[in-house]
N, C-alpha and C positions, 0 to 999 in steps of 0.2 A: 223229569219235570214234575211228575206226580208227587214226588217227595217235597217239592217246594209249594205245592198248591194247598191252600187251606180248605178247599172243598173239591167237589168233582170237577175235572177239567171239561170245559165245553168242547163239543166237536164242531167241525166245520166253521172255524172262526175266520172271518174276513176282516182284516184290519182297516179296510176302507169303508166298512159298513157296520157301524155300531155306535151306540150312544151310552156314555157313562157320566154320572154326576161326579165331577172331579173331586169335590171335597170329600167324597166317600172313599177315595182311593188311599190306601196306606202307602204313601210314597217311600217311606223308609224301607218297608218290606219289598217294594218294587225295585228299589236300588240294590237291596241285598240280593234279590233273585237275579237281577242283571249281572251283578258281580260274580255270583256263584256260577251262572251259565258260562260266562267268559272264562272263568277259571277251569271249569270242567270240560267245556266243549270248544272253546275258542270262539272267534267271530263266525257268524253264519248269517246268510241272507234271510233266514226265517226267524231270527231272534225277535224281531218286533212282533211277529205273529205269536211266538211263544210267550212273550211278556204280556201281550194282550189276553191270551188265554188264562194266564195266571191271575191277572187282574179280575177277569170275569169269573174265575172260580170262587171269588170272594164276594160276588154280587148276585143279586136276584136277576140273573140273565135269562132271556128267552130267545130261542132261535126263530127266524122267520119260517113260515110253513114251507116245506119242501116243494109243494106244488107251485108256490109263488117265486121261490128263490132256488134256482137250479144251479148247483155246483157241478162243473164239468158237463155242460149240455152236450148231447149227442149231435151228430151232424144233422140228423132229421129235425131235432128241436131247434137247432140254429137256423135251419132253412124255413121252418114253419113254427115259430115260437108259440107256446101255449102258456108260458109262465110270465110273470111280471119282470123278473130280473134274472140275468145270467151272470155267472161268475166263471169266466173262461180261464182255466188253469191247465197246465200240462198238455196232454194231447188234445184236449177239447178246443184249444186255440185254433185248430184247423177250422172248426165250425165258424168262429168269428171271422177268420181271414177269408173264408169262402162266401159267407152269407151275412154275418152280423154287421160288418162295416157298411155294406150296401144299404141295409135297412136304415142305419143311422144317417147316412148321407141323403137318402131319399127323404127321410123325415125332416132333416135340416133344410133341404131344398124346398120342401113343401112349406115349412114355416117361413122361410125367406120370401117365398112367393106371396104368402098371406100378408106379410109385413109391408110389402111394396105397394 
């Protein structure tokens, strides 16, 4: 992937959380990279993430602060959050299934109560 990148590849890319000014994207290059990935690696569920990283490697991209945006939060962080946003991946999903969803439901219930 690094051979396809025009600049340094960003780390910790979350395809659900980024903003790019689309006229600044070289779509021909993106199509080329997608085709090259398919030829070399075949289809993969992380292809969207890889293409996004390649697009961001050609942009003035900045990551969210690690204190605010925690990738793979621990069980303790999931139980008593200190960050603004969690990105539950791999084994950290346990934290979400044990604690995170309850916080969301409690918050939604509180908001529904306020709206009534």
